[in-house]
Steps between C-alpha positions, in 0.01 A plus 500: 500500500565498124622141518190400696274658237691324223468168684123548537466602135690192385294275727175646368621470140591136559154427643331667203718294265404178682130592470532575128682174429253300709198655325664440162545133589136476604356656186735305277333186634135607484289681244476865605193545279327225697570690820350815347197300389448360850504851647262638236250220554520509879189550712578843642249474785717224650808718458326775699416248772867400502604865536258543791637190675855617449425842649342326802817292537705821505279649770574190707869536416496858624341388827763226532780757473324725751471213747873431484598868520296544818741262670808707408323713631391750234179685582331592174133471415371230269399767248849654493648152472268419208604815314865421561443142388337614175790735437733204552302292249540774241874533565546123477376512142648825379833532682798294382582199716150388594545569874490880490168500688641324806803727496287812488275375784808447715624848412160668555431339839854569617466863394160550662536289816880482555476120518828317442565357158592168660155452658314614189695268272435212743126572491473521122722196454274302736198615301653399167620160619154420638359542149760270350437235768126511428567440130723204591227356726250497213762363260603213727135415572432474126808284439401268786139458389520511119521143374812422296642854497843386627539176307698688235766560766516133591305542826257219576139618523455321833759736651331822386281544807810514718569838343225641723745471788702774331226750583532500882879473465502803270280700736734415787803609298321824413437569871868429570609733219279779637648443847847553355383807308331655804372289789239767580329424167443125548131525594437772241675281243265210571198727462651632176532142374131429568407815310736400218313171457178701450674748269648227283160331488349824367774529238439141393133594468614790279689253279192276495287793379747565220486135397120514495527813284716302257241220490730239649373156601430474875662158517844650431466802728705343784795442266492861382483621861800280581696672223377834633649416841831391344513821296449704819801329654705549182415872482626545858852409382657839411652409164245665271350848488196485729481125438402554137609210285576264789126459563425434135786250466367313802154484344641390165718213617266408783206471262691243297563295813145502645335478159305824465474741206822706485347807334223514761754463780714788369189713441398439862839628610477812286143582605580451868795736462273752329243465779760573767635789294156663466433458871823686583412811299320689783842519667604764247289751695718455808819493294418845364351633824676335794326750731176311437637200688472657844477874436874571494733499203797262514746561219652184357878468521705590197476136393203316651662221705429138424487233764872431468578861593281469806691191608828688461372782720367249752844341522657840561284539811600163647 
């Protein structure tokens, strides 16, 4: 147990170090004072609109999780699921590792409904992958339709539209992956993917609101949104603490490639992170009072499990 704690502590420390180094690289390349100036001069009404849109996206995300869990099956109300989801959002920001929320949801549902870890992990993994696939769908569509975006990689512009074929192929591979994870979740996984497309659209609208708040030119909005999609993919790679630093690096180097203002791109990243952070704060209520989730207190384990722990317990039950 002591070795496992040490391993987790070292892993978390390494992720924090990666984030610090990445952020240092970013702000060594751009003027930090310019970033501060952009935030100070922002149109705050647009930022509030962005916050509203992001909260709506999270309500959809909660419903997406609920839809997948019903096929496990786990019988919880949408309201209980929403409270548990908001608690998970809070834990994802404030627990080391960035996946503490998923781990706690697995633990809580297992404790309350005696559902196997294996089935719960399969459901949450299906939910998460659907979100990543939706991001890739938008990204590929942009790369196929944006004139000249791939010429820097030596790809002829006339071949770009063929990239659209990657979308149905990717959706098929996603369905196959879900079948391998749990064949009973295939239909629920497809519904989750449809919802993920809507959710990602709402989050892109959030990013658009932030850009409007910063006074950015509408003509370059698609390029910023493309970088936003790439940063979402980069932050899903678990090498930095909560994705911090990896997002900003993506915006920095990506802005140089597509030809947008680097400071604005990094500011967009920081403000989107702040928006998601603020929206997670109501979860603190359920972290302090777990009995408010469904009327019964569920004590967290000695160390709140992350998703990796849940996988280990799932394997033990196989």
